[in-house]
The first five atom37 places (N, CA, C, CB, O) and aatype in JSON, in Angstrom:
{
  "aatype": [12, 2, 11, 11, 0, 6, 11, 13, 6, 0, 12, 10, 11, 16, 6, 7, 9, 16, 0, 13, 16, 12, 1, 6, 12, 7, 3, 3, 13, 8, 7, 15, 19, 18, 8, 15, 2, 10, 5, 9, 11, 7, 5, 5, 10, 14, 10, 12, 19, 9, 10, 3, 3, 15, 9, 18, 0, 9, 10, 1, 19, 13, 19, 0, 19, 11, 19, 19, 16, 0, 6, 2, 11, 3, 2, 9, 0, 0, 18, 10, 2, 6, 4, 2, 11, 11, 13, 11, 19, 13, 11, 18, 18, 9, 15, 3, 3, 7, 3, 9, 19, 10, 3, 15, 4, 10, 19, 0, 15, 3, 3, 0, 13, 3, 0, 3, 12, 0, 1, 16, 9, 9, 3, 19, 12, 10, 5, 8, 10, 6, 0, 16, 18, 16, 3, 16, 12, 5, 4, 9, 17, 7, 15, 14, 0],
  "atom_mask": [
    [1, 1, 1, 1, 1],
    [1, 1, 1, 1, 1],
    [1, 1, 1, 1, 1],
    [1, 1, 1, 1, 1],
    [1, 1, 1, 1, 1],
    [1, 1, 1, 1, 1],
    [1, 1, 1, 1, 1],
    [1, 1, 1, 1, 1],
    [1, 1, 1, 1, 1],
    [1, 1, 1, 1, 1],
    [1, 1, 1, 1, 1],
    [1, 1, 1, 1, 1],
    [1, 1, 1, 1, 1],
    [1, 1, 1, 1, 1],
    [1, 1, 1, 1, 1],
    [1, 1, 1, 0, 1],
    [1, 1, 1, 1, 1],
    [1, 1, 1, 1, 1],
    [1, 1, 1, 1, 1],
    [1, 1, 1, 1, 1],
    [1, 1, 1, 1, 1],
    [1, 1, 1, 1, 1],
    [1, 1, 1, 1, 1],
    [1, 1, 1, 1, 1],
    [1, 1, 1, 1, 1],
    [1, 1, 1, 0, 1],
    [1, 1, 1, 1, 1],
    [1, 1, 1, 1, 1],
    [1, 1, 1, 1, 1],
    [1, 1, 1, 1, 1],
    [1, 1, 1, 0, 1],
    [1, 1, 1, 1, 1],
    [1, 1, 1, 1, 1],
    [1, 1, 1, 1, 1],
    [1, 1, 1, 1, 1],
    [1, 1, 1, 1, 1],
    [1, 1, 1, 1, 1],
    [1, 1, 1, 1, 1],
    [1, 1, 1, 1, 1],
    [1, 1, 1, 1, 1],
    [1, 1, 1, 1, 1],
    [1, 1, 1, 0, 1],
    [1, 1, 1, 1, 1],
    [1, 1, 1, 1, 1],
    [1, 1, 1, 1, 1],
    [1, 1, 1, 1, 1],
    [1, 1, 1, 1, 1],
    [1, 1, 1, 1, 1],
    [1, 1, 1, 1, 1],
    [1, 1, 1, 1, 1],
    [1, 1, 1, 1, 1],
    [1, 1, 1, 1, 1],
    [1, 1, 1, 1, 1],
    [1, 1, 1, 1, 1],
    [1, 1, 1, 1, 1],
    [1, 1, 1, 1, 1],
    [1, 1, 1, 1, 1],
    [1, 1, 1, 1, 1],
    [1, 1, 1, 1, 1],
    [1, 1, 1, 1, 1],
    [1, 1, 1, 1, 1],
    [1, 1, 1, 1, 1],
    [1, 1, 1, 1, 1],
    [1, 1, 1, 1, 1],
    [1, 1, 1, 1, 1],
    [1, 1, 1, 1, 1],
    [1, 1, 1, 1, 1],
    [1, 1, 1, 1, 1],
    [1, 1, 1, 1, 1],
    [1, 1, 1, 1, 1],
    [1, 1, 1, 1, 1],
    [1, 1, 1, 1, 1],
    [1, 1, 1, 1, 1],
    [1, 1, 1, 1, 1],
    [1, 1, 1, 1, 1],
    [1, 1, 1, 1, 1],
    [1, 1, 1, 1, 1],
    [1, 1, 1, 1, 1],
    [1, 1, 1, 1, 1],
    [1, 1, 1, 1, 1],
    [1, 1, 1, 1, 1],
    [1, 1, 1, 1, 1],
    [1, 1, 1, 1, 1],
    [1, 1, 1, 1, 1],
    [1, 1, 1, 1, 1],
    [1, 1, 1, 1, 1],
    [1, 1, 1, 1, 1],
    [1, 1, 1, 1, 1],
    [1, 1, 1, 1, 1],
    [1, 1, 1, 1, 1],
    [1, 1, 1, 1, 1],
    [1, 1, 1, 1, 1],
    [1, 1, 1, 1, 1],
    [1, 1, 1, 1, 1],
    [1, 1, 1, 1, 1],
    [1, 1, 1, 1, 1],
    [1, 1, 1, 1, 1],
    [1, 1, 1, 0, 1],
    [1, 1, 1, 1, 1],
    [1, 1, 1, 1, 1],
    [1, 1, 1, 1, 1],
    [1, 1, 1, 1, 1],
    [1, 1, 1, 1, 1],
    [1, 1, 1, 1, 1],
    [1, 1, 1, 1, 1],
    [1, 1, 1, 1, 1],
    [1, 1, 1, 1, 1],
    [1, 1, 1, 1, 1],
    [1, 1, 1, 1, 1],
    [1, 1, 1, 1, 1],
    [1, 1, 1, 1, 1],
    [1, 1, 1, 1, 1],
    [1, 1, 1, 1, 1],
    [1, 1, 1, 1, 1],
    [1, 1, 1, 1, 1],
    [1, 1, 1, 1, 1],
    [1, 1, 1, 1, 1],
    [1, 1, 1, 1, 1],
    [1, 1, 1, 1, 1],
    [1, 1, 1, 1, 1],
    [1, 1, 1, 1, 1],
    [1, 1, 1, 1, 1],
    [1, 1, 1, 1, 1],
    [1, 1, 1, 1, 1],
    [1, 1, 1, 1, 1],
    [1, 1, 1, 1, 1],
    [1, 1, 1, 1, 1],
    [1, 1, 1, 1, 1],
    [1, 1, 1, 1, 1],
    [1, 1, 1, 1, 1],
    [1, 1, 1, 1, 1],
    [1, 1, 1, 1, 1],
    [1, 1, 1, 1, 1],
    [1, 1, 1, 1, 1],
    [1, 1, 1, 1, 1],
    [1, 1, 1, 1, 1],
    [1, 1, 1, 1, 1],
    [1, 1, 1, 1, 1],
    [1, 1, 1, 1, 1],
    [1, 1, 1, 1, 1],
    [1, 1, 1, 1, 1],
    [1, 1, 1, 0, 1],
    [1, 1, 1, 1, 1],
    [1, 1, 1, 1, 1],
    [1, 1, 1, 1, 1]
  ],
  "atom_positions": [
    [[23.19, 21.06, -23.1], [23.24, 19.67, -22.01], [22.94, 20.43, -20.41], [25.21, 18.7, -22.04], [23.48, 21.37, -19.81]],
    [[21.82, 19.53, -20.1], [21.79, 19.6, -18.48], [22.67, 19.5, -17.78], [21.16, 18.85, -17.9], [23.66, 19.3, -18.49]],
    [[23.07, 19.53, -16.27], [23.93, 19.16, -15.51], [23.8, 17.8, -15.14], [23.96, 19.93, -14.58], [24.79, 17.11, -14.91]],
    [[22.97, 17.49, -15.09], [22.42, 16.0, -15.26], [23.39, 15.24, -16.32], [20.73, 16.0, -15.86], [23.95, 14.14, -16.28]],
    [[23.38, 16.13, -17.16], [23.21, 15.03, -18.97], [24.94, 15.02, -18.85], [22.28, 16.24, -21.18], [25.71, 14.21, -19.38]],
    [[25.28, 16.14, -18.0], [27.16, 15.82, -18.43], [27.51, 15.48, -17.4], [28.32, 17.05, -18.93], [28.73, 15.61, -17.41]],
    [[27.0, 14.87, -15.86], [27.21, 13.26, -15.32], [27.4, 12.26, -15.59], [26.65, 12.79, -14.94], [28.19, 11.37, -15.28]],
    [[26.06, 12.53, -16.69], [26.25, 11.11, -17.24], [27.47, 10.84, -18.17], [25.01, 10.74, -18.03], [28.36, 9.99, -18.08]],
    [[27.28, 11.72, -19.01], [28.05, 12.0, -20.1], [29.42, 11.31, -19.94], [28.16, 13.47, -20.27], [29.81, 10.39, -20.66]],
    [[30.52, 12.21, -18.32], [31.34, 11.88, -17.81], [31.44, 10.42, -17.45], [31.39, 12.62, -17.03], [32.5, 9.79, -17.49]],
    [[30.53, 10.01, -17.18], [30.46, 8.68, -16.63], [30.43, 7.91, -17.6], [29.44, 8.39, -15.79], [31.32, 7.06, -17.5]],
    [[29.82, 7.8, -18.51], [29.52, 6.64, -19.91], [31.29, 7.21, -20.25], [27.68, 7.18, -21.62], [31.93, 6.21, -20.59]],
    [[31.89, 8.03, -20.26], [33.38, 8.0, -20.82], [34.47, 7.32, -20.4], [33.86, 9.08, -20.79], [35.3, 6.51, -20.82]],
    [[34.0, 8.28, -18.89], [35.03, 7.45, -17.72], [35.11, 5.61, -17.77], [34.29, 7.88, -15.96], [36.07, 4.84, -17.76]],
    [[33.37, 5.36, -17.85], [33.44, 3.62, -17.78], [33.6, 3.07, -19.14], [32.0, 2.86, -17.14], [33.24, 1.92, -19.37]],
    [[34.14, 3.84, -20.09], [34.48, 3.38, -21.56], [33.0, 2.59, -22.12], [0.0, 0.0, 0.0], [33.09, 1.66, -22.92]],
    [[31.58, 3.08, -21.61], [30.13, 2.98, -22.18], [29.88, 3.61, -23.34], [29.17, 3.47, -21.33], [29.65, 4.82, -23.28]],
    [[29.85, 2.97, -24.56], [29.68, 3.06, -26.01], [28.26, 3.04, -26.31], [30.38, 1.96, -26.75], [27.97, 3.32, -27.47]],
    [[27.29, 2.76, -25.48], [25.69, 2.13, -25.98], [24.66, 2.55, -26.04], [25.2, 1.3, -25.47], [23.55, 2.08, -26.28]],
    [[25.42, 4.45, -25.56], [24.34, 5.07, -25.85], [24.68, 6.36, -26.88], [23.71, 5.44, -24.53], [25.8, 6.71, -27.27]],
    [[23.1, 7.08, -27.29], [23.26, 7.7, -27.96], [22.19, 8.83, -27.47], [23.31, 7.06, -29.09], [21.23, 8.29, -26.92]],
    [[22.1, 10.22, -27.51], [21.67, 11.05, -26.77], [21.42, 12.1, -28.02], [22.61, 11.36, -25.54], [21.99, 12.37, -29.08]],
    [[20.22, 12.53, -27.29], [19.29, 13.38, -28.2], [18.68, 14.63, -27.42], [18.05, 12.44, -28.76], [17.94, 14.22, -26.53]],
    [[18.75, 15.82, -27.45], [18.77, 16.84, -26.85], [16.74, 17.35, -27.11], [20.22, 17.86, -27.58], [16.25, 17.55, -28.22]],
    [[16.17, 17.43, -26.15], [14.93, 17.78, -26.34], [14.2, 18.93, -26.53], [14.54, 17.43, -25.66], [13.0, 19.03, -26.8]],
    [[14.93, 19.69, -26.38], [14.56, 21.37, -26.84], [13.65, 21.81, -25.73], [0.0, 0.0, 0.0], [13.34, 23.0, -25.85]],
    [[13.13, 21.21, -24.68], [11.87, 21.85, -24.33], [12.45, 22.67, -23.03], [10.52, 20.7, -24.02], [13.64, 22.64, -22.69]],
    [[11.57, 23.3, -22.45], [11.87, 23.93, -21.69], [12.47, 23.22, -20.28], [10.88, 24.65, -21.69], [12.49, 24.08, -19.4]],
    [[12.78, 22.41, -19.98], [13.43, 21.56, -18.6], [15.0, 21.17, -19.28], [12.3, 19.77, -18.07], [15.87, 20.71, -18.54]],
    [[15.24, 21.39, -20.64], [16.38, 21.23, -20.97], [16.72, 19.75, -21.3], [17.1, 21.79, -20.04], [17.88, 19.35, -21.21]],
    [[15.84, 19.07, -21.64], [15.86, 17.64, -21.34], [16.95, 17.03, -22.19], [0.0, 0.0, 0.0], [17.16, 17.7, -23.21]],
    [[17.66, 16.03, -22.07], [18.12, 15.46, -22.51], [17.98, 13.56, -22.48], [18.96, 16.14, -22.22], [17.92, 12.88, -21.45]],
    [[17.96, 13.08, -23.75], [17.13, 11.44, -23.39], [18.38, 10.71, -23.82], [15.43, 10.86, -24.49], [18.72, 11.24, -24.88]],
    [[19.17, 9.82, -23.52], [19.81, 8.79, -23.58], [18.99, 7.33, -24.17], [20.31, 8.73, -22.23], [18.02, 6.8, -23.61]],
    [[19.47, 6.97, -25.12], [19.44, 5.69, -25.72], [20.05, 4.65, -25.85], [19.37, 5.75, -26.47], [21.25, 4.73, -26.09]],
    [[19.59, 3.67, -25.75], [20.21, 2.35, -25.42], [19.3, 1.24, -25.6], [20.7, 2.31, -24.04], [18.11, 1.45, -25.82]],
    [[19.81, 0.02, -25.52], [19.02, -1.19, -25.33], [19.38, -2.1, -24.38], [18.93, -1.87, -26.41], [20.5, -1.85, -23.92]],
    [[18.9, -2.95, -23.97], [19.26, -3.49, -23.13], [18.79, -5.35, -23.99], [18.54, -2.73, -21.65], [17.85, -5.54, -24.76]],
    [[19.94, -6.54, -23.43], [19.82, -7.38, -24.15], [19.09, -8.48, -23.61], [20.87, -7.6, -24.58], [19.74, -8.93, -22.66]],
    [[18.03, -9.11, -23.78], [17.09, -9.77, -22.94], [16.7, -11.16, -23.75], [15.77, -8.76, -22.64], [15.98, -11.1, -24.75]],
    [[17.21, -12.4, -23.24], [16.78, -13.32, -23.37], [16.92, -13.27, -25.16], [15.49, -13.39, -22.55], [16.07, -13.98, -25.7]],
    [[17.52, -12.82, -25.76], [17.76, -12.79, -27.19], [16.63, -11.72, -27.86], [0.0, 0.0, 0.0], [16.21, -11.88, -29.0]],
    [[16.12, -10.41, -26.84], [15.68, -9.27, -27.34], [16.28, -8.32, -27.08], [14.65, -9.02, -27.11], [17.2, -8.3, -26.27]],
    [[15.95, -7.51, -27.61], [16.63, -6.44, -28.08], [15.18, -4.84, -26.92], [16.63, -6.65, -30.51], [14.49, -4.04, -27.56]],
    [[15.17, -4.88, -25.3], [14.69, -3.87, -24.8], [15.07, -2.42, -25.05], [14.78, -4.12, -23.76], [16.19, -2.05, -24.68]],
    [[14.14, -1.46, -25.69], [14.7, -0.29, -25.64], [14.87, 0.3, -24.36], [14.06, 0.47, -26.37], [13.93, 0.17, -23.58]],
    [[15.81, 0.88, -24.01], [16.14, 1.81, -22.52], [16.2, 3.58, -22.8], [17.98, 1.28, -21.84], [16.83, 3.97, -23.79]],
    [[15.72, 4.31, -22.17], [16.02, 5.53, -21.89], [16.47, 5.89, -20.41], [14.96, 6.21, -22.29], [16.23, 5.47, -19.28]],
    [[17.26, 6.95, -21.01], [17.75, 7.5, -19.29], [17.26, 8.9, -19.8], [19.86, 7.41, -18.6], [17.71, 9.13, -20.93]],
    [[16.61, 9.74, -19.38], [15.78, 10.71, -19.5], [16.33, 11.67, -18.26], [14.24, 10.18, -19.46], [16.14, 11.39, -17.07]],
    [[17.08, 12.89, -18.75], [17.61, 13.98, -18.3], [17.3, 15.1, -18.27], [18.35, 14.09, -18.62], [17.28, 15.57, -19.4]],
    [[16.94, 16.06, -17.24], [16.85, 17.47, -17.18], [16.92, 18.19, -16.06], [15.87, 17.83, -17.67], [17.61, 17.99, -15.07]],
    [[16.1, 19.11, -16.31], [16.49, 20.59, -14.91], [15.16, 20.07, -13.87], [16.12, 23.03, -15.7], [15.04, 20.64, -12.79]],
    [[14.32, 19.16, -14.19], [13.56, 18.8, -12.6], [14.16, 18.17, -11.46], [12.47, 17.88, -12.71], [15.31, 17.82, -11.73]],
    [[13.84, 17.91, -10.38], [14.88, 17.22, -9.71], [14.6, 15.42, -10.04], [14.8, 17.7, -7.94], [14.84, 14.59, -9.17]],
    [[14.22, 15.16, -11.0], [14.08, 13.89, -11.25], [15.1, 13.28, -12.67], [12.48, 13.76, -11.42], [15.61, 13.82, -13.65]],
    [[15.01, 11.84, -12.13], [15.54, 11.29, -13.83], [14.93, 10.37, -13.86], [17.08, 10.85, -14.32], [14.49, 9.86, -12.83]],
    [[14.7, 9.81, -15.28], [14.22, 8.92, -15.17], [14.79, 7.63, -15.71], [13.27, 9.22, -15.48], [15.72, 7.83, -16.49]],
    [[14.46, 6.25, -15.47], [15.46, 5.52, -16.32], [14.69, 4.46, -16.49], [16.91, 5.2, -15.77], [14.36, 3.82, -15.49]],
    [[14.13, 3.97, -18.12], [13.12, 3.76, -18.72], [13.18, 2.45, -19.86], [12.83, 5.04, -19.22], [13.61, 2.59, -21.0]],
    [[12.74, 1.35, -19.38], [12.86, 0.18, -20.17], [11.03, -0.26, -20.85], [13.65, -1.13, -18.98], [10.02, -0.52, -20.2]],
    [[11.23, -0.2, -22.43], [10.09, -0.54, -23.14], [10.39, -2.07, -22.89], [9.96, 0.06, -24.75], [11.35, -2.56, -23.48]],
    [[9.46, -3.05, -21.84], [9.58, -4.54, -21.83], [9.07, -5.23, -22.76], [9.12, -5.09, -20.84], [9.6, -6.26, -23.16]],
    [[7.58, -4.59, -23.39], [6.94, -5.36, -24.55], [6.12, -4.11, -24.98], [5.99, -6.88, -24.15], [5.29, -3.54, -24.26]],
    [[6.47, -3.74, -26.32], [5.56, -2.66, -27.46], [3.94, -3.23, -27.89], [6.58, -2.59, -29.21], [3.7, -4.28, -28.49]],
    [[3.14, -2.43, -27.5], [1.87, -2.92, -28.03], [1.16, -3.88, -27.84], [1.88, -3.05, -28.95], [0.26, -4.31, -28.57]],
    [[1.48, -4.22, -26.98], [1.26, -6.04, -26.24], [-0.27, -6.17, -25.71], [2.46, -6.4, -24.49], [-1.13, -6.99, -26.06]],
    [[-0.34, -5.26, -24.87], [-1.65, -5.28, -24.06], [-3.4, -4.96, -25.14], [-1.32, -3.81, -22.75], [-3.72, -4.09, -25.95]],
    [[-3.77, -5.58, -24.84], [-4.81, -5.73, -25.56], [-6.06, -6.13, -24.89], [-4.49, -6.51, -26.46], [-5.83, -7.03, -24.07]],
    [[-7.38, -5.75, -24.95], [-8.88, -5.89, -24.47], [-9.1, -6.96, -23.31], [-9.8, -6.33, -25.75], [-9.46, -6.87, -22.14]],
    [[-8.64, -8.33, -24.39], [-8.17, -9.29, -23.79], [-7.43, -9.84, -22.93], [-8.02, -9.56, -24.18], [-7.81, -10.81, -22.28]],
    [[-6.59, -9.45, -22.85], [-5.2, -9.57, -22.1], [-4.84, -8.76, -21.19], [-4.17, -9.49, -22.87], [-3.91, -9.11, -20.46]],
    [[-5.62, -7.16, -20.9], [-5.1, -6.33, -19.88], [-4.97, -6.68, -18.29], [-5.84, -5.27, -20.0], [-4.0, -6.48, -17.57]],
    [[-6.6, -7.42, -17.86], [-6.81, -7.97, -16.88], [-5.67, -8.5, -16.33], [-7.68, -8.72, -17.05], [-5.13, -8.01, -15.33]],
    [[-5.07, -9.87, -17.18], [-4.56, -10.55, -16.6], [-2.93, -10.0, -16.46], [-4.92, -11.75, -17.16], [-2.14, -10.37, -15.59]],
    [[-2.69, -9.11, -17.45], [-1.21, -8.24, -17.04], [-1.54, -7.55, -16.4], [-0.36, -7.49, -17.92], [-0.7, -7.48, -15.5]],
    [[-2.61, -6.64, -16.17], [-2.35, -5.3, -15.33], [-2.34, -6.36, -13.84], [-3.88, -3.75, -15.48], [-1.44, -5.94, -13.11]],
    [[-2.75, -7.06, -13.48], [-2.9, -8.24, -12.58], [-1.47, -8.8, -12.13], [-3.73, -9.4, -13.35], [-1.1, -8.61, -10.97]],
    [[-0.68, -9.47, -13.02], [0.88, -9.51, -12.91], [1.4, -8.51, -12.66], [1.55, -9.88, -13.91], [2.03, -8.54, -11.6]],
    [[1.43, -7.39, -13.3], [2.56, -5.82, -13.11], [1.88, -5.62, -11.61], [2.22, -3.98, -14.57], [2.59, -5.0, -10.81]],
    [[1.22, -5.85, -11.37], [0.3, -4.7, -10.03], [1.4, -6.37, -8.84], [-2.91, -4.64, -10.07], [2.3, -6.03, -8.06]],
    [[1.11, -7.63, -8.97], [2.08, -8.74, -7.97], [3.44, -8.17, -8.09], [2.14, -10.54, -8.52], [4.08, -7.87, -7.09]],
    [[4.01, -7.98, -9.58], [5.38, -7.22, -9.7], [5.92, -5.75, -8.5], [5.23, -6.57, -11.36], [6.89, -5.45, -7.81]],
    [[4.92, -5.33, -8.74], [5.24, -4.05, -8.46], [4.98, -4.12, -6.57], [4.13, -2.88, -9.51], [5.29, -3.23, -5.78]],
    [[4.53, -5.07, -6.33], [4.27, -5.23, -4.42], [5.79, -5.65, -4.07], [2.88, -6.84, -3.74], [6.32, -5.22, -3.04]],
    [[6.51, -6.55, -5.03], [7.7, -6.9, -4.87], [8.95, -6.09, -4.96], [7.75, -7.71, -5.54], [9.88, -6.31, -4.18]],
    [[9.01, -5.19, -5.86], [10.06, -4.47, -6.34], [10.07, -2.76, -5.77], [9.94, -4.63, -7.97], [9.25, -1.85, -5.68]],
    [[11.11, -2.9, -5.56], [11.23, -1.05, -4.49], [11.7, -0.23, -5.44], [12.58, -0.79, -2.92], [10.89, 0.67, -5.66]],
    [[12.73, -0.16, -6.16], [13.33, 0.39, -6.76], [12.73, 0.45, -8.26], [14.45, -0.06, -6.5], [13.38, 1.17, -9.02]],
    [[11.84, -0.05, -8.7], [11.03, 0.17, -10.22], [9.75, -0.3, -10.07], [11.66, -0.67, -11.55], [9.22, -1.01, -9.21]],
    [[9.27, 0.36, -11.29], [7.79, 0.06, -10.96], [7.12, 0.1, -12.56], [7.05, 1.39, -9.75], [7.09, 1.07, -13.32]],
    [[6.6, -1.3, -12.8], [5.72, -1.11, -13.81], [4.45, -0.6, -14.37], [5.67, -1.72, -13.96], [3.42, -0.64, -13.69]],
    [[4.46, -0.21, -15.37], [2.83, 0.36, -16.09], [2.86, -0.09, -16.98], [2.38, 1.78, -16.44], [3.87, -0.55, -17.5]],
    [[1.04, -0.1, -17.76], [1.04, -0.31, -18.99], [0.8, 1.45, -19.75], [-0.18, -1.55, -19.24], [0.26, 2.39, -19.17]],
    [[1.06, 1.46, -20.4], [1.3, 2.58, -21.33], [-0.08, 3.31, -22.38], [2.46, 1.94, -22.28], [-0.6, 2.47, -23.11]],
    [[-0.47, 4.27, -22.44], [-1.63, 4.38, -23.26], [-1.85, 3.85, -24.65], [-1.83, 5.55, -23.34], [-2.9, 4.0, -25.27]],
    [[-0.73, 3.2, -25.1], [-0.22, 2.79, -26.38], [-0.46, 1.03, -26.33], [1.52, 3.36, -26.56], [-0.39, 0.38, -27.38]],
    [[-0.74, 0.37, -24.99], [-0.3, -0.45, -25.07], [0.99, -1.63, -24.41], [0.0, 0.0, 0.0], [1.01, -2.85, -24.28]],
    [[1.81, -0.71, -24.16], [3.89, -0.74, -23.88], [3.38, -1.94, -22.48], [5.18, 1.69, -23.0], [2.26, -1.85, -21.96]],
    [[4.07, -2.65, -22.19], [4.48, -2.64, -20.54], [6.01, -2.13, -20.51], [4.37, -4.38, -19.72], [7.03, -2.6, -21.02]],
    [[5.73, -0.77, -19.59], [7.09, -0.3, -19.31], [7.78, -0.37, -18.04], [7.12, 0.9, -19.6], [6.94, -0.47, -17.15]],
    [[9.01, -0.36, -17.56], [9.45, -0.45, -16.53], [9.93, 0.47, -16.04], [10.02, -1.17, -16.46], [11.09, 0.41, -16.46]],
    [[9.84, 1.52, -15.28], [10.17, 3.04, -14.96], [11.22, 2.79, -13.45], [8.42, 4.12, -14.62], [10.86, 2.12, -12.48]],
    [[12.32, 3.4, -13.54], [12.79, 3.93, -12.28], [12.78, 5.14, -12.11], [13.91, 3.63, -12.01], [12.98, 5.75, -13.16]],
    [[12.57, 6.04, -10.87], [12.84, 7.52, -10.72], [13.56, 7.93, -10.01], [12.02, 8.19, -10.46], [13.37, 7.55, -8.85]],
    [[14.6, 8.75, -10.21], [15.43, 8.87, -9.35], [15.52, 10.17, -8.96], [16.49, 8.39, -9.7], [15.89, 10.88, -9.89]],
    [[15.27, 10.89, -7.73], [15.04, 12.0, -7.23], [16.34, 13.08, -6.44], [14.0, 11.55, -6.4], [16.75, 13.19, -5.28]],
    [[16.61, 13.61, -7.47], [17.91, 14.28, -7.31], [17.8, 15.38, -8.29], [19.18, 13.35, -7.56], [17.41, 15.37, -9.45]],
    [[18.49, 16.84, -7.08], [18.6, 18.04, -7.86], [19.94, 17.8, -8.98], [18.83, 19.38, -6.75], [20.69, 16.84, -8.82]],
    [[20.07, 18.51, -9.82], [21.42, 18.77, -10.43], [22.68, 18.63, -9.98], [21.49, 19.79, -10.71], [23.66, 18.12, -10.52]],
    [[22.5, 19.28, -8.64], [24.1, 18.81, -8.12], [24.37, 17.56, -7.4], [24.69, 19.83, -7.12], [25.48, 17.04, -7.48]],
    [[23.23, 16.91, -6.53], [22.66, 15.27, -6.1], [22.75, 14.58, -7.2], [21.05, 15.05, -5.58], [23.34, 13.52, -6.98]],
    [[22.38, 14.71, -8.44], [22.67, 13.41, -9.29], [23.83, 12.43, -9.32], [22.66, 13.77, -10.49], [24.96, 12.89, -9.49]],
    [[23.67, 11.36, -9.19], [24.94, 10.11, -8.97], [24.5, 9.31, -10.29], [24.84, 8.91, -7.23], [23.53, 8.61, -10.58]],
    [[25.81, 9.82, -11.05], [25.2, 8.72, -13.03], [25.87, 7.63, -12.28], [26.22, 9.19, -15.38], [25.36, 6.6, -12.72]],
    [[26.58, 7.38, -11.56], [26.95, 5.98, -10.73], [25.93, 5.35, -10.17], [27.85, 6.15, -9.59], [26.0, 4.12, -10.29]],
    [[25.12, 5.69, -9.67], [24.07, 5.45, -9.02], [22.67, 5.12, -10.19], [23.95, 6.73, -8.04], [21.9, 4.16, -10.13]],
    [[22.68, 6.01, -10.98], [21.67, 5.17, -11.88], [22.2, 4.35, -13.08], [20.67, 6.12, -12.48], [21.38, 3.87, -13.87]],
    [[23.45, 4.18, -13.25], [23.95, 2.98, -13.63], [23.65, 1.65, -12.65], [25.38, 3.23, -13.78], [23.12, 0.75, -13.29]],
    [[23.84, 1.41, -11.51], [23.86, 0.89, -10.65], [22.01, 0.3, -11.06], [24.46, 1.84, -9.36], [21.56, -0.83, -11.22]],
    [[21.57, 1.19, -11.09], [20.21, 0.57, -10.85], [19.85, 0.69, -12.17], [19.18, 1.25, -9.78], [18.63, 0.56, -12.26]],
    [[20.47, 0.9, -13.42], [20.27, -0.03, -14.77], [20.63, -1.08, -14.97], [20.69, 0.31, -15.73], [19.98, -1.86, -15.67]],
    [[21.84, -1.41, -14.37], [22.07, -2.64, -13.7], [21.47, -3.99, -13.15], [22.37, -2.29, -13.01], [21.73, -5.14, -13.52]],
    [[20.4, -3.48, -11.97], [19.85, -4.18, -11.35], [18.6, -4.36, -12.48], [19.69, -3.67, -9.93], [18.57, -5.54, -12.84]],
    [[17.75, -3.68, -13.04], [16.64, -3.51, -14.04], [17.4, -4.64, -14.96], [16.36, -1.76, -14.77], [16.65, -5.32, -15.66]],
    [[18.54, -4.86, -15.01], [18.77, -5.63, -16.39], [18.94, -7.07, -15.64], [20.29, -5.04, -17.46], [18.62, -7.99, -16.39]],
    [[19.39, -7.5, -14.31], [19.32, -8.52, -13.27], [18.2, -8.69, -13.5], [19.65, -8.33, -11.9], [18.06, -9.77, -14.06]],
    [[16.86, -7.94, -13.3], [15.63, -8.27, -12.88], [14.66, -8.88, -14.39], [15.01, -6.8, -12.07], [13.9, -9.84, -14.56]],
    [[15.11, -7.83, -15.24], [14.5, -8.7, -16.6], [15.0, -9.54, -17.13], [14.27, -8.16, -17.64], [14.59, -9.75, -18.27]],
    [[16.16, -10.48, -16.61], [17.05, -11.55, -17.16], [15.74, -12.51, -16.36], [19.07, -11.65, -16.58], [15.04, -13.37, -16.89]],
    [[15.72, -12.09, -15.09], [14.98, -13.35, -14.0], [13.92, -13.12, -14.67], [14.8, -13.24, -12.13], [13.86, -14.04, -15.48]],
    [[13.02, -12.42, -14.83], [11.6, -12.57, -15.13], [10.97, -12.43, -16.21], [11.02, -11.95, -14.55], [9.74, -12.35, -16.3]],
    [[11.92, -12.38, -17.3], [11.52, -11.59, -18.46], [10.33, -12.95, -19.12], [13.16, -11.06, -19.63], [9.22, -12.78, -19.62]],
    [[11.02, -14.16, -18.88], [9.87, -15.5, -19.16], [8.94, -15.15, -19.07], [9.74, -16.66, -18.4], [8.32, -14.9, -20.1]],
    [[8.34, -14.93, -17.77], [7.03, -14.85, -16.88], [6.28, -14.02, -17.73], [7.15, -14.22, -15.32], [5.22, -14.35, -18.25]],
    [[6.96, -12.74, -17.9], [6.19, -12.17, -18.76], [5.43, -12.06, -19.89], [6.47, -11.78, -18.83], [4.27, -11.66, -19.98]],
    [[6.2, -12.45, -20.81], [6.01, -12.75, -21.64], [5.02, -13.89, -21.43], [7.02, -12.8, -22.17], [3.95, -13.86, -22.05]],
    [[5.28, -14.75, -20.71], [4.21, -16.23, -20.75], [2.75, -15.5, -20.61], [4.51, -17.59, -19.14], [1.8, -15.82, -21.33]],
    [[2.63, -14.24, -19.37], [1.38, -13.63, -19.07], [1.29, -12.71, -20.14], [1.26, -12.98, -17.68], [0.2, -12.17, -19.99]],
    [[1.61, -12.44, -20.71], [1.13, -11.64, -22.22], [0.91, -12.85, -23.04], [2.42, -10.48, -23.07], [0.09, -12.44, -23.86]],
    [[1.13, -14.05, -23.31], [0.66, -14.36, -24.48], [-0.31, -15.51, -23.76], [1.84, -14.77, -25.66], [-0.77, -16.41, -24.47]],
    [[-0.61, -15.45, -22.3], [-1.65, -16.19, -21.88], [-1.46, -17.75, -21.99], [0.0, 0.0, 0.0], [-2.3, -18.61, -22.23]],
    [[0.24, -17.9, -21.67], [0.6, -19.5, -21.45], [0.64, -19.05, -19.93], [2.25, -20.34, -22.27], [0.51, -17.96, -19.36]],
    [[0.86, -20.35, -19.53], [1.18, -20.43, -17.78], [2.51, -20.26, -17.33], [0.85, -21.83, -17.13], [3.37, -20.66, -18.11]],
    [[2.86, -19.82, -16.35], [4.1, -18.92, -16.08], [4.87, -20.17, -15.09], [3.66, -17.13, -15.16], [5.98, -19.96, -14.58]]
  ]
}
């Protein structure tokens, strides 16, 4: 387990958080991926916390999986671009598989990684998704926002 994962694991234990499972990546960066879900408007959105030996930590939420099509891609891209103009701590993108993904990238060496800050950003992502999820789904399905 890398140092960031050790710190994240310690924070989870201290806070009594049991909603995460961890998987070692077995890669050159000694990656560890923590999996959980965010409950948003009755939906379970997959959440990943990706920690490794690089200077980055990634917090990733799959907002909608395989929903971007040739027909709706331009509208969704425009909507996500507007979202990205408003929010500083995270950014939306469309994956190659047609998923809408919300990422936050923390820059921190092993020693500087702050697991409490990662938790705070996850909380901010949760609040943001609670506030915007309906509009996002309306954009996907072509309904007026």
